[in-house]
C-alpha positions as CSV (number, residue, x, y, z in Angstrom):
1,M,-6.3,53.3,1.4
2,P,-2.5,51.5,0.7
3,R,-2.7,49.4,-2.0
4,T,1.0,49.2,-3.8
5,K,3.5,47.0,-2.3
6,G,5.6,49.5,-1.4
7,D,3.1,50.7,0.5
8,H,2.3,47.1,2.3
9,V,5.5,47.2,3.2
10,A,6.0,49.7,5.1
11,A,2.8,49.7,6.8
12,I,3.9,45.9,7.1
13,R,7.1,46.9,9.4
14,H,4.9,49.3,11.3
15,A,3.0,47.2,12.7
16,W,6.1,44.9,13.5
17,R,7.7,48.0,15.3
18,R,4.5,48.5,17.1
19,V,2.7,44.4,18.6
20,A,6.4,44.2,19.4
21,G,6.0,44.6,23.0
22,T,2.7,43.6,23.3
23,I,2.1,39.9,21.8
24,V,4.5,36.8,22.1
25,R,6.6,34.8,19.1
26,T,4.8,32.0,19.3
27,P,6.4,28.9,18.9
28,V,6.3,26.6,16.2
29,V,6.7,22.6,16.9
30,A,6.6,19.7,15.1
31,A,3.8,18.0,14.7
32,G,2.4,15.1,12.2
33,G,5.3,15.6,9.6
34,A,4.3,19.1,9.7
35,L,5.1,22.8,11.0
36,V,2.8,24.2,13.4
37,K,2.6,27.9,14.3
38,R,0.7,27.7,18.2
39,E,-0.6,30.5,18.0
40,D,-2.7,29.4,20.6
41,L,-0.2,30.2,22.6
42,Q,-0.8,34.3,21.9
43,V,-1.8,36.7,23.7
44,C,-5.3,36.3,24.9
45,G,-5.8,32.4,23.3
46,S,-5.6,33.7,19.1
47,F,-3.8,35.3,16.6
48,K,-6.8,38.0,16.9
49,T,-4.5,39.7,19.4
50,R,-1.6,41.0,16.1
51,G,-4.2,42.8,14.6
52,A,-6.1,43.9,17.5
53,A,-3.2,45.7,18.6
54,N,-1.2,46.7,15.3
55,F,-5.1,48.6,14.6
56,L,-5.3,49.8,18.6
57,F,-2.1,51.8,18.3
58,A,-2.5,53.0,14.8
59,A,-5.4,54.6,15.8
60,P,-5.1,58.4,17.2
61,P,-5.6,58.9,20.7
62,S,-8.0,61.3,19.9
63,Q,-10.3,58.7,18.2
64,Q,-10.2,56.4,20.7
65,C,-10.8,57.9,23.9
66,R,-14.8,57.7,23.6
67,G,-14.4,53.8,23.1
68,V,-14.4,50.9,20.7
69,V,-17.3,48.8,18.5
70,C,-16.5,45.8,17.0
71,A,-19.0,42.5,16.1
72,S,-17.0,39.1,17.2
73,S,-18.2,35.9,18.3
74,G,-15.2,36.0,20.7
75,N,-11.1,36.7,20.3
76,T,-11.1,39.2,18.2
77,G,-14.0,42.1,20.9
78,R,-11.9,39.9,23.5
79,A,-8.2,40.8,22.9
80,L,-9.0,44.5,21.9
81,A,-10.8,44.5,25.6
82,T,-8.4,42.9,27.1
83,L,-6.3,45.5,25.4
84,N,-8.4,48.7,25.4
85,T,-8.3,51.8,28.1
86,T,-11.6,53.0,27.3
87,P,-15.1,51.6,27.1
88,T,-15.2,48.1,24.5
89,Y,-18.6,46.9,23.1
90,V,-18.6,43.5,21.3
91,F,-21.9,43.0,19.9
92,V,-22.1,39.2,18.9
93,P,-24.7,36.9,16.8
94,A,-27.6,36.1,19.0
95,D,-27.2,33.2,19.4
96,A,-23.3,33.3,20.4
97,D,-21.7,30.3,22.4
98,E,-22.4,31.3,26.2
99,S,-18.9,30.7,27.8
100,K,-17.8,33.1,25.1
101,I,-19.5,36.3,26.6
102,R,-18.6,35.0,30.1
103,R,-14.2,35.9,28.5
104,L,-16.1,38.8,26.9
105,L,-17.8,40.1,30.0
106,D,-14.7,38.5,32.2
107,C,-12.7,41.1,30.3
108,G,-15.0,44.6,30.8
109,A,-15.7,43.9,27.6
110,R,-19.6,45.6,27.1
111,V,-21.5,43.0,25.2
112,V,-24.5,43.7,22.5
113,P,-26.1,40.6,21.5
114,A,-27.4,41.0,17.5
115,G,-29.3,39.0,15.6
116,G,-29.0,36.9,12.1
117,D,-25.6,36.5,10.6
118,F,-22.1,37.4,11.3
119,A,-22.9,40.4,8.3
120,T,-25.7,41.4,10.2
121,V,-24.1,41.7,13.6
122,S,-21.3,43.4,11.4
123,A,-23.3,45.6,9.8
124,A,-25.1,46.8,13.8
125,A,-22.4,46.9,14.9
126,R,-21.1,49.6,12.3
127,E,-23.8,51.9,12.7
128,F,-23.9,51.3,16.4
129,A,-20.5,52.7,16.5
130,A,-21.4,55.8,13.8
131,A,-25.0,57.4,16.0
132,H,-21.9,57.9,19.1
133,E,-18.8,58.1,17.7
134,L,-17.2,55.5,18.4
135,L,-14.2,53.7,16.7
136,Y,-15.2,51.2,15.4
137,C,-12.7,48.5,15.0
138,S,-12.9,44.7,11.8
139,S,-11.0,41.8,11.8
140,A,-11.7,41.9,8.0
141,T,-11.6,45.5,7.2
142,I,-9.4,47.5,8.7
143,W,-5.8,46.9,6.9
144,D,-3.9,48.0,10.3
145,F,-5.7,44.8,11.6
146,I,-4.3,42.7,9.0
147,Y,-1.7,44.4,9.0
148,G,-1.3,43.5,12.6
149,N,-2.0,39.4,11.2
150,A,0.6,40.1,8.5
151,T,3.4,39.7,11.5
152,L,2.5,35.9,12.3
153,G,3.5,35.6,8.3
154,L,6.7,37.2,9.0
155,E,7.3,35.1,12.0
156,L,7.0,31.8,10.2
157,L,8.8,32.3,7.3
158,Q,11.3,33.4,10.0
159,Q,11.8,30.6,12.3
160,C,10.5,27.8,9.7
161,G,13.3,28.7,6.8
162,R,11.9,27.5,3.6
163,L,8.3,26.3,3.0
164,D,6.6,24.7,0.3
165,E,3.3,26.1,1.6
166,I,1.2,26.9,4.2
167,F,-1.9,26.3,5.3
168,V,-4.6,28.8,7.4
169,P,-8.3,28.5,8.1
170,I,-10.4,30.9,6.7
171,G,-12.9,32.8,8.8
172,G,-13.6,36.2,8.7
173,G,-10.8,35.8,6.3
174,G,-8.7,38.4,8.4
175,L,-6.0,35.8,8.8
176,A,-5.3,34.5,5.2
177,A,-5.2,38.7,4.2
178,G,-2.6,38.7,6.3
179,V,0.1,36.1,6.0
180,G,-0.8,36.8,2.3
181,L,0.7,39.7,1.8
182,A,3.6,39.0,4.4
183,L,3.9,36.0,1.7
184,S,3.8,38.4,-1.5
185,L,7.0,40.6,-0.1
186,L,8.7,37.4,-1.1
187,P,10.4,36.5,-4.1
188,K,8.2,34.4,-5.8
189,V,10.9,31.6,-6.7
190,R,10.7,31.4,-2.4
191,R,7.1,31.7,-2.0
192,P,5.5,29.2,-0.2
193,A,1.7,28.6,-1.7
194,L,-1.5,30.0,0.4
195,I,-4.1,27.7,1.0
196,G,-7.0,28.6,2.7
197,V,-9.3,26.4,4.7
198,E,-12.8,27.0,4.0
199,L,-16.0,24.6,6.2
200,T,-17.8,22.4,2.7
201,V,-20.7,24.7,4.7
202,S,-19.8,28.1,4.6
203,C,-16.9,28.7,1.9
204,P,-17.8,32.3,0.7
205,V,-13.6,32.8,-0.5
206,R,-13.9,29.9,-2.5
207,E,-17.3,30.5,-3.8
208,H,-15.6,33.9,-4.9
209,L,-12.9,32.5,-7.0
210,A,-15.3,30.0,-7.9
211,P,-18.8,30.7,-8.4
212,S,-20.9,28.5,-9.1
213,A,-24.6,28.2,-11.2
214,G,-25.6,26.4,-7.6
215,E,-27.2,27.3,-4.4
216,R,-24.4,28.8,-2.3
217,A,-22.8,26.6,0.7
218,T,-25.2,26.9,4.2
219,G,-25.6,25.6,6.7
220,E,-24.2,24.6,10.9
221,S,-20.7,24.0,12.3
222,I,-19.2,23.1,15.6
223,A,-16.4,25.1,14.8
224,D,-19.0,28.5,14.6
225,C,-16.6,30.6,14.3
226,M,-15.9,30.1,10.9
227,V,-19.7,30.3,9.6
228,G,-21.2,33.2,7.8
229,G,-21.1,34.8,5.2
230,L,-17.8,37.6,5.7
231,E,-18.2,41.6,6.2
232,A,-19.3,44.1,3.5
233,G,-16.0,45.1,2.1
234,A,-13.6,42.2,3.1
235,I,-10.0,42.7,2.4
236,I,-9.0,39.2,1.6
237,L,-11.9,39.1,-1.7
238,D,-9.4,41.6,-2.8
239,L,-6.6,39.5,-2.8
240,A,-8.2,36.4,-2.4
241,A,-7.4,35.9,-6.2
242,H,-3.2,36.8,-5.9
243,A,-3.4,36.1,-2.3
244,L,-4.6,32.0,-1.9
245,D,-2.9,29.4,-4.1
246,D,-6.3,27.8,-3.4
247,V,-9.3,27.0,-0.8
248,V,-10.0,23.4,0.5
249,L,-13.1,22.4,2.4
250,V,-13.4,20.5,5.2
251,S,-15.9,18.9,7.2
252,D,-16.9,19.0,11.1
253,A,-15.9,15.4,10.6
254,Q,-12.3,16.1,9.4
255,L,-12.6,19.2,11.5
256,L,-13.4,16.4,15.5
257,Q,-10.1,14.0,13.5
258,A,-7.7,17.0,13.1
259,Q,-9.1,18.1,16.4
260,E,-8.1,14.9,18.6
261,E,-4.9,14.8,16.2
262,L,-3.4,17.5,17.6
263,A,-4.8,16.8,21.6
264,H,-2.7,13.2,21.1
265,L,0.2,15.8,20.6
266,G,-0.5,17.9,23.4
267,V,-2.3,21.0,21.3
268,A,-5.3,21.7,23.2
269,V,-7.3,23.4,20.9
270,G,-11.4,23.9,19.9
271,P,-12.4,22.4,16.3
272,G,-11.9,26.3,14.3
273,P,-8.5,26.5,14.6
274,A,-8.2,23.0,14.6
275,A,-9.5,23.6,10.6
276,A,-5.7,24.2,8.7
277,F,-4.6,20.9,10.1
278,A,-7.7,19.2,9.1
279,G,-7.0,21.2,5.8
280,Y,-2.7,19.7,5.4
281,R,-4.5,16.6,6.3
282,S,-7.5,16.3,3.7
283,R,-4.2,16.4,0.9
284,S,-2.6,13.7,2.2
285,A,-0.8,13.2,-1.5
286,R,2.6,14.4,-1.2
287,A,6.5,14.1,-1.9
288,P,8.0,13.4,1.7
289,S,10.6,16.9,0.9
290,V,7.9,19.3,0.9
291,R,8.1,21.1,4.1
292,S,4.3,22.3,4.3
293,G,3.4,24.8,7.9
294,I,-0.1,25.4,9.5
295,V,-1.4,28.2,11.9
296,V,-3.1,26.2,15.3
297,S,-5.2,30.1,14.8
298,G,-6.2,29.8,18.6
299,I,-7.7,27.7,21.7
300,R,-11.3,29.0,20.4
């Protein structure tokens, strides 16, 4: 597993070349006083296509031929099923949104309901992959997936030039890890602050960085893609201390407000993809000269 900065640099460059013909260079638009990276316009409607493409293209064909397995609330599974030419088994929580399941089925995925939280679903998917000798894909624990996500960070920097801060949502942590690695390629004096956004009812990265004696935050949210524990081995936990400058928490009410404001600006996305904008709005005290980048991570 590559760990050095040189290894990361080479791997991100390889990822950039691998996915160039598959992904689209999503636009950056001015919205609400910030620069918004619109991954809702990405192939399959999510940044996950970047990671899924690099994961698949980096895997030896002999490992792909029997099929691919993942745990997903929707976007990772959709990207894999769309790009993959062999069977794609998508393990979903038992209470997964029916519309997301329909979209997975429409893409040709073989949907496998599994009970419990996302960590439990991920464990079941891993066991199934091992038992059937299938390729297992994780958007949070596989380096090639993270390197694919890092291409978003490179694009954002190319499109915006100087940025002082970048807000990214944290669900499984793969996006924050990828963008954090991309930013680490810059000299510190030119590196924007990376601010992760989690939910008040589910904030495993915030709790990892600043553990407290109290109970862990738990609860439900309208942003189901951001709820639940991290998958065992999530790369963001190893990177968090030096990749993230801060983690801010947002409520469902803030998500809905951000979703509504984005809609008025012509960006129609779900509550989860609006999380980074909600985090940006939660920090209203900033100098007018501060240039802020925000990642709208997908449609839903």
